[in-house]
C-alpha positions as CSV (number, residue, x, y, z in Angstrom):
1,M,10.7,10.4,10.8
2,R,14.3,10.2,9.7
3,K,14.0,6.5,9.1
4,I,11.0,7.0,6.9
5,L,12.7,9.8,4.8
6,A,15.8,7.6,4.5
7,G,13.8,4.7,3.3
8,L,11.9,6.9,0.9
9,A,15.1,8.4,-0.4
10,L,16.6,4.9,-1.0
11,T,13.3,3.8,-2.7
12,L,13.2,7.0,-4.9
13,L,16.8,6.5,-6.0
14,G,15.9,3.0,-7.2
15,V,17.7,1.1,-4.7
16,L,15.2,-1.9,-4.7
17,P,16.2,-5.4,-4.3
18,A,14.7,-8.3,-6.4
19,V,11.3,-8.9,-5.6
20,A,10.6,-11.9,-3.4
21,Q,7.7,-14.4,-3.9
22,Q,7.3,-15.3,-0.4
23,D,8.4,-13.1,2.5
24,P,8.7,-13.8,6.2
25,R,8.7,-10.1,7.0
26,F,4.8,-9.8,7.1
27,I,1.6,-11.8,7.3
28,A,-1.4,-10.9,5.0
29,K,-4.7,-12.4,6.1
30,I,-7.9,-12.1,4.3
31,D,-11.1,-12.0,6.5
32,S,-14.6,-11.9,5.6
33,S,-17.3,-11.3,8.2
34,P,-20.9,-12.5,8.3
35,D,-22.1,-9.0,7.4
36,G,-20.3,-9.4,4.0
37,S,-17.4,-7.0,4.7
38,L,-13.9,-8.1,3.5
39,K,-10.6,-6.9,5.0
40,V,-7.1,-7.7,4.6
41,T,-4.9,-7.5,7.8
42,I,-1.2,-7.0,7.3
43,T,0.9,-7.8,10.3
44,N,4.5,-6.6,10.2
45,R,6.9,-9.2,11.4
46,S,10.0,-7.3,10.4
47,Q,12.3,-4.9,12.1
48,R,11.4,-2.1,9.6
49,S,8.3,-0.2,9.3
50,I,5.9,-0.9,6.4
51,T,5.4,2.4,4.7
52,A,3.2,1.6,1.7
53,S,1.1,-1.3,0.3
54,I,-1.2,-1.9,-2.7
55,I,-3.9,-4.5,-2.6
56,T,-6.1,-5.2,-5.8
57,Y,-9.4,-7.0,-5.8
58,R,-11.6,-8.2,-8.5
59,R,-15.2,-8.2,-7.8
60,T,-17.5,-10.6,-9.7
61,N,-21.3,-10.2,-9.7
62,A,-24.0,-12.7,-9.5
63,N,-23.9,-13.2,-13.3
64,R,-20.2,-14.1,-13.1
65,L,-19.3,-11.0,-15.0
66,P,-15.9,-9.6,-13.8
67,Q,-15.9,-6.1,-12.8
68,P,-12.8,-3.7,-13.2
69,D,-10.1,-4.3,-10.8
70,S,-10.3,-2.0,-7.7
71,V,-7.1,-0.8,-6.0
72,R,-6.7,-0.1,-2.2
73,A,-3.4,1.5,-1.4
74,F,-1.9,3.2,1.6
75,D,1.3,5.3,1.6
76,S,2.4,6.9,4.8
77,A,5.0,9.2,3.0
78,L,2.3,11.1,1.4
79,G,1.0,12.7,4.6
80,N,-2.4,11.2,5.3
81,P,-2.4,11.0,9.2
82,L,-4.7,8.0,9.0
83,E,-2.1,6.2,6.9
84,R,0.9,6.2,9.3
85,E,3.6,3.5,8.7
86,I,2.8,-0.1,10.2
87,L,5.5,-0.4,12.9
88,P,7.3,-3.7,13.6
89,G,4.9,-5.9,15.5
90,E,1.9,-3.9,14.6
91,S,-1.1,-5.0,12.4
92,R,-3.3,-2.9,10.1
93,D,-6.8,-3.8,8.9
94,I,-7.5,-2.5,5.3
95,R,-11.2,-2.7,4.7
96,L,-12.1,-3.5,1.2
97,F,-15.7,-3.2,1.3
98,G,-18.8,-3.7,3.4
99,P,-20.8,-4.3,5.3
100,N,-23.7,-5.6,3.3
101,P,-22.4,-5.5,-0.2
102,K,-24.8,-6.3,-3.0
103,A,-26.0,-9.9,-3.2
104,G,-24.1,-12.2,-5.3
105,I,-20.8,-10.3,-5.4
106,Q,-17.6,-12.3,-4.9
107,S,-14.1,-10.7,-4.5
108,S,-10.7,-12.0,-4.9
109,P,-8.1,-9.7,-3.2
110,E,-4.5,-9.9,-4.0
111,L,-1.5,-8.2,-2.2
112,K,0.5,-6.6,-5.1
113,A,3.3,-4.7,-3.3
114,I,4.6,-3.7,0.0
115,L,7.4,-1.1,0.7
116,F,9.5,-1.1,3.9
117,S,11.3,1.9,5.5
118,D,14.7,0.7,4.5
119,G,13.8,0.8,0.8
120,S,13.3,-2.9,0.4
121,S,10.0,-4.3,-1.1
122,F,7.9,-7.3,-1.6
123,G,5.6,-7.9,-4.6
124,D,5.1,-7.3,-8.3
125,A,7.9,-5.0,-9.6
126,E,5.5,-3.0,-11.7
127,W,3.3,-2.4,-8.6
128,V,6.4,-1.3,-6.5
129,D,7.4,0.9,-9.3
130,R,3.9,2.5,-9.3
131,I,4.2,3.4,-5.6
132,V,7.6,4.9,-6.3
133,R,6.5,6.9,-9.2
134,I,3.5,8.3,-7.1
135,C,5.9,9.2,-4.4
136,K,8.3,10.9,-6.7
137,L,5.5,12.9,-8.2
138,A,4.2,14.0,-4.7
139,W,7.7,15.0,-3.7
140,Q,8.2,17.0,-6.8
141,E,5.0,18.8,-6.4
142,L,5.9,19.6,-2.9
143,A,9.3,20.8,-4.0
144,D,7.6,23.0,-6.7
145,A,5.1,24.5,-4.3
146,I,8.0,25.3,-1.7
147,S,10.0,27.0,-4.6
148,T,6.8,29.1,-5.6
149,L,6.4,30.3,-2.0
150,Q,10.0,31.2,-1.7
151,D,9.9,33.1,-5.0
152,A,6.9,35.0,-3.6
153,K,8.9,36.4,-0.7
């Protein structure tokens, strides 16, 4: 837990390295199954936990009309017990949709950002910043709630 909080603190303080275009710390694999479901499997090959990720996907219907981008995110720092960090050597399946999506729909998923427990990151700087802003907001809301409860004593 301390490692996660330390990594989050570094991230929130803006200690983010330059964003890499290729990264040996993880593998992201896209799989589609015969039933039409689509998932991205992220395998952590680093020595640090993966604490957050964002995947976008654009779905195109049978008439080739693009739909708005969908976003699938996970962030272990926000407290959802189903979204714990991806430990070194572990893999996580992130299901985008399925089974049996509407006929003729195609999807093109793209990994936008990953954050590690040491505060380092991979991906598009704007998407990394989006994760950091969401965490800052969540932590500020928690601090405000604690303050309100302390004032109520």
